[in-house]
C-alpha positions in Angstrom: 99.3 101.9 121.3 96.4 104.2 120.9 94.6 104.4 117.8 94.9 108.2 117.3 98.4 107.6 116.7 97.8 105.6 113.4 97.4 106.5 110.0 94.2 105.6 108.8 94.6 103.2 106.0 97.4 101.5 108.3 94.8 100.4 110.6 94.1 96.8 111.3 90.7 96.5 113.3 90.6 93.1 115.4 86.6 93.0 116.2 85.4 89.1 116.7 83.1 87.5 119.2 83.8 84.9 120.9 84.4 81.6 120.2 81.8 79.7 122.5 83.1 77.5 125.2 86.6 78.3 124.6 87.3 81.8 124.4 86.0 85.0 124.7 85.9 87.6 122.5 88.6 89.6 124.6 90.8 86.9 124.7 90.6 86.2 120.9 91.2 89.8 120.1 94.5 88.9 122.4 95.5 86.2 120.7 95.0 88.3 116.7 97.3 91.2 118.7 99.9 88.9 118.7 99.8 88.0 115.7 100.0 91.5 114.2 102.6 92.0 116.8 104.7 89.0 115.2 104.8 91.0 111.7 105.7 94.4 113.9 102.7 95.6 113.7 102.0 96.1 117.9 101.2 99.8 116.8 98.8 99.5 114.1 96.1 97.1 115.6 92.5 98.4 116.6 91.0 96.1 119.6 87.3 95.9 118.9 85.8 92.5 120.8 82.5 92.7 119.7 79.1 91.3 120.6 75.3 90.9 119.2 73.2 90.2 122.5 74.7 86.5 123.4 77.3 85.9 125.9 79.8 88.8 126.2 77.3 91.4 125.7 77.0 92.9 128.8 80.9 92.7 129.5 81.1 94.6 125.4 78.5 97.5 127.3 81.1 97.8 130.5 84.2 98.1 127.5 82.0 101.3 126.3 81.5 102.6 129.5 78.8 101.3 131.5 78.8 100.3 135.0 78.6 96.9 136.3 75.6 96.3 138.5 74.9 92.6 140.0 71.1 91.8 140.3 69.8 88.7 142.1 68.1 86.1 140.5 67.5 82.7 139.6 69.3 79.7 136.6 67.3 78.3 134.2 66.4 74.9 136.6 65.5 77.3 140.1 68.8 77.5 141.9 69.3 81.1 143.2 72.5 83.2 141.0 73.2 86.4 140.4 73.9 88.4 137.4 75.7 91.3 136.0 73.5 94.4 134.6 75.2 96.9 132.9 73.7 100.4 133.7 74.2 104.1 132.2 71.7 106.6 133.7 68.4 105.0 134.0 69.5 102.6 130.7 70.0 98.7 131.8 71.7 96.2 130.0 71.2 92.6 130.9 72.2 89.2 128.9 69.9 86.2 129.2 73.0 83.4 128.7 74.5 84.7 132.1 70.6 84.3 133.5 69.5 81.5 132.4 72.0 80.0 129.9 73.4 76.5 129.7 76.1 77.5 132.4 78.4 74.9 130.7 76.6 72.2 131.5 76.4 68.5 129.5 72.6 69.1 128.9 69.6 66.4 128.8 66.1 66.4 127.5 65.1 66.6 131.1 66.9 69.7 131.4 65.4 70.8 128.0 61.8 70.1 129.3 61.8 71.7 132.6 64.5 75.1 131.9 62.4 78.3 132.8 63.0 81.7 131.8 62.0 82.8 135.4 65.2 84.4 136.5 64.8 86.5 133.5 61.6 87.7 134.6 63.4 88.5 138.5 65.9 90.8 136.9 63.7 92.8 134.9 61.6 93.3 137.6 64.2 94.6 140.1 65.7 96.6 137.6 61.8 98.5 137.3 61.8 98.9 141.0 64.6 100.4 141.0 63.5 103.5 138.7 65.5 101.5 135.5 62.9 102.9 132.8 65.0 101.6 129.4 66.0 98.1 129.4 67.8 96.2 126.7 67.8 91.9 126.7 70.1 90.4 125.1 68.8 86.9 124.2 71.4 85.0 122.6 72.8 81.9 124.8 69.9 80.5 126.2 69.1 77.3 127.6 65.2 77.7 127.4 62.1 76.8 125.6 59.6 78.2 127.6 57.9 80.8 125.0 59.3 83.1 127.8 56.5 82.1 130.4 58.7 82.1 132.7 59.3 85.4 132.5 56.1 86.5 132.6 55.3 84.3 135.9 58.0 86.6 137.4 56.2 89.8 136.4 53.2 89.4 137.7 51.1 86.8 135.0 48.9 83.9 136.3 49.4 80.8 134.3 46.8 77.9 135.9 45.7 74.9 134.8 41.8 73.1 134.4 41.7 72.9 138.2 42.8 76.5 138.6 46.1 75.4 140.4 49.4 77.7 139.2 51.6 75.3 137.1 55.3 75.6 136.8 56.4 77.5 134.0 58.5 75.3 132.3 58.5 74.3 129.0 56.8 70.4 129.4 54.2 72.1 132.4 53.0 74.6 129.7 51.1 71.6 128.0 48.6 71.5 130.4 47.7 75.5 130.9 44.5 75.9 130.5 44.0 79.8 132.1 46.1 83.1 131.6 45.6 86.0 134.3 47.3 89.4 133.0 45.9 91.2 135.5 49.1 91.3 138.2 51.6 92.4 135.7 54.1 94.4 137.1 52.2 98.2 136.8 55.7 100.3 135.7 56.0 98.0 132.2 53.2 100.1 131.4 56.1 103.4 131.0 59.5 101.1 130.5 60.9 100.9 127.1 62.3 97.5 126.6 64.3 96.3 123.7 65.3 92.9 122.5 69.1 92.4 121.1 68.2 89.7 118.9 70.4 87.6 116.5 68.5 85.6 114.7 65.3 86.0 112.5 63.3 82.5 113.5 59.6 82.6 114.4 58.7 81.2 117.3 56.4 78.3 116.1 56.5 76.2 113.0 59.9 74.2 110.8 62.5 76.5 111.4 60.7 77.5 114.8 62.4 78.0 118.6 62.3 73.6 119.1 62.4 72.7 115.8 65.8 74.9 115.2 67.4 75.4 118.8 66.1 72.8 121.0 68.7 70.1 120.2 71.7 72.2 121.2 69.9 72.8 124.5 69.2 68.9 125.1 66.4 68.1 123.9 65.9 64.9 121.5 63.1 64.3 119.0 60.7 63.2 121.3 61.6 66.2 123.8 61.7 68.6 120.7 58.1 67.2 119.6 56.6 67.8 123.5 58.2 71.4 123.3 57.2 72.2 120.2 53.1 72.0 121.1 53.8 73.4 124.6 54.7 76.2 122.5 51.8 76.5 120.1 49.3 75.6 123.5 50.7 78.9 125.3 50.2 81.1 122.1 46.4 79.9 121.3 46.0 80.8 124.9 47.8 83.9 125.8 47.8 85.7 122.4 44.1 86.4 122.4 44.3 87.4 125.6 46.7 90.5 124.9 45.2 91.3 121.6 48.4 90.1 119.9 46.9 87.0 117.7 49.6 85.7 114.9 52.5 87.2 116.8 54.1 83.5 117.2 54.5 83.6 113.7 56.8 86.6 113.2 60.3 86.9 112.4 62.5 87.1 115.7 59.5 85.4 117.9 61.3 82.5 118.4 65.2 83.8 119.9 65.8 82.4 123.0 63.4 79.5 123.1 60.4 81.9 122.5 61.7 84.5 125.2 61.7 87.2 122.1 57.6 86.4 121.9 56.8 87.0 125.6 58.6 90.7 125.1 57.2 91.4 122.2 53.8 90.4 124.1 54.9 93.3 126.7 55.7 95.6 124.1 59.3 95.3 123.2 61.1 96.1 120.3 62.9 93.9 118.3 66.3 95.1 116.9 69.5 93.5 115.8 71.7 93.1 118.5 74.9 92.9 116.4 74.1 96.5 115.1 73.3 97.7 118.2 76.4 96.6 119.8 78.6 98.0 117.1 76.9 101.4 117.4 77.6 101.2 120.8 81.2 99.9 120.9 81.9 103.0 118.0 82.8 100.3 115.3 81.8 103.1 112.7 84.3 105.4 113.5 87.3 102.7 114.0 86.5 100.6 111.0 86.6 104.0 108.6 89.4 104.3 106.4 91.2 101.5 107.7 93.1 98.9 105.8 91.9 95.2 106.9 89.2 94.3 109.4 89.4 90.6 111.1 86.4 89.2 112.6 85.1 85.9 113.6 83.3 83.4 116.0 83.2 80.1 116.8 81.0 78.6 114.3 80.2 80.2 110.8 76.5 78.6 109.4 73.5 79.4 108.2 72.5 81.2 111.4 75.7 83.6 111.0 74.1 85.3 107.8 70.3 86.0 109.7 72.5 89.1 111.7 75.3 87.2 113.8 77.9 89.8 115.3 80.6 89.2 112.6 78.4 89.0 108.9 77.2 92.8 110.5 80.8 93.8 111.2 81.3 92.7 107.5 78.5 94.5 106.6 79.5 97.9 108.1 83.4 97.3 106.7 81.9 96.9 103.1 79.6 99.7 103.5 82.9 101.9 104.3 84.9 100.0 101.6 87.4 98.1 103.9 88.3 94.5 103.5 86.9 92.3 105.7 88.4 88.5 106.4 87.1 86.3 109.0 88.7 83.6 111.3 86.3 80.9 112.6 86.5 77.8 114.7 84.6 75.7 112.0 82.8 77.1 108.6 79.5 75.5 107.7 78.9 78.2 104.4 80.5 78.1 101.2 82.3 81.0 99.8 80.1 80.9 96.9 76.8 81.4 98.9 74.9 84.5 97.8 75.4 87.4 101.1 78.6 85.5 101.5 80.3 89.1 103.1 84.0 88.0 103.5 86.9 88.1 101.2 88.5 85.0 103.2 87.8 83.1 105.5 90.0 80.6 107.6 88.5 77.7 109.6 90.8 76.6 112.2 89.5 73.0 112.5 90.6 72.7 109.2 94.0 73.2 110.5 93.9 71.1 113.9 90.5 69.6 114.5 92.0 69.3 118.2 91.5 72.8 118.3 87.8 72.2 119.0 88.6 70.9 122.7 91.7 73.0 123.2 91.4 77.1 124.1 95.5 77.0 124.5 95.4 75.8 121.0 92.8 77.6 119.7 94.4 80.8 120.9 97.9 80.0 119.1 96.0 79.3 115.7 94.4 82.3 115.9 97.6 84.3 116.6 99.3 82.2 113.7 96.0 82.7 110.9 95.9 86.7 111.6 99.8 87.0 110.6 99.2 85.2 107.7 95.9 87.3 106.5 97.6 90.3 107.3 100.5 88.8 105.4 98.0 87.8 102.6 95.4 91.0 102.1 97.6 93.9 102.9 100.7 93.6 101.0 98.0 92.8 97.9 96.2 96.1 98.5 99.3 97.7 98.1 99.3 99.2 101.9 102.9 99.7 103.5 104.0 97.9 106.2 107.5 96.9 107.8 107.9 93.7 108.9 105.4 92.4 106.7 107.3 90.3 104.3 106.2 90.5 100.3 
């Protein structure tokens, strides 16, 4: 099957993100494709596995023609690791989830308090040393709430306690921070372009800040959330005057990846929608234009989805192009009548069979079934003729 052979109005664009912890975006596309094939439409679908800066973003870049490069790093708890970076010319894309992500662990408050973004800084430094001067950082999926202090430390910022000793750049240790010295910052940062691919607009500090909204899913309990929130406030109070960016911690998006976005903004990074960046990279506009239907989805559709996650970005692009979009999700916590709700229909797999939450094979089977159902309902109702679709 090649999309060049399809009549535009006959194309079904399969554009899901990952089902986190269950299936990759490519796996979801494969299951959806089987649903199309069950209707005799194996020559009518266009695969478009997407990303928005979280897990799978580097894979998305590689699918669009970028090359893979392995870089040594450390994980969120300081263990030696390596990550794959996508490169093209002097441009590079790194994925925080593959450096200081949760790694499939069952995280505890201790994990949450001691996680560090130091490994992200190691990767950026290595790329700068190798001549890369346009670096995009995909922020989704981090295990950290350290305000990017670890990354700053790896890039040459000195963080010291009241006795002048260097502190370990983890969330809990930031409470002892007394002095910040940026004189040793990596010299190539001054001429490099940094871009943040981000899918949330939360500030770093506040009632909807990094610790308050995201730390619990990283293992933090109420006590740890309070400590991390205080640590981030303390970090901002000491660092922002030094770099002349007082108040940056309140800016939309600065709270992404446990405040790692804030630290990158301190370095002059540009914040952009991860969904928009990767949709453009993958040629989504060209593939969706004139199609009969777009099917997107992700593991969980909730309030955060409306703040810039990939499936909503797909739906917005489809609406702009006059193409209907539907979504298949693991779970749905959004009411269809909610303002800004972008889909013609949403099907939640856990309402069909709750066991899919812990069963990737079952999730794949349900995706296949639901895709066939959605194609049948939405394409026949729109009057598009498909041999094999029951009316």
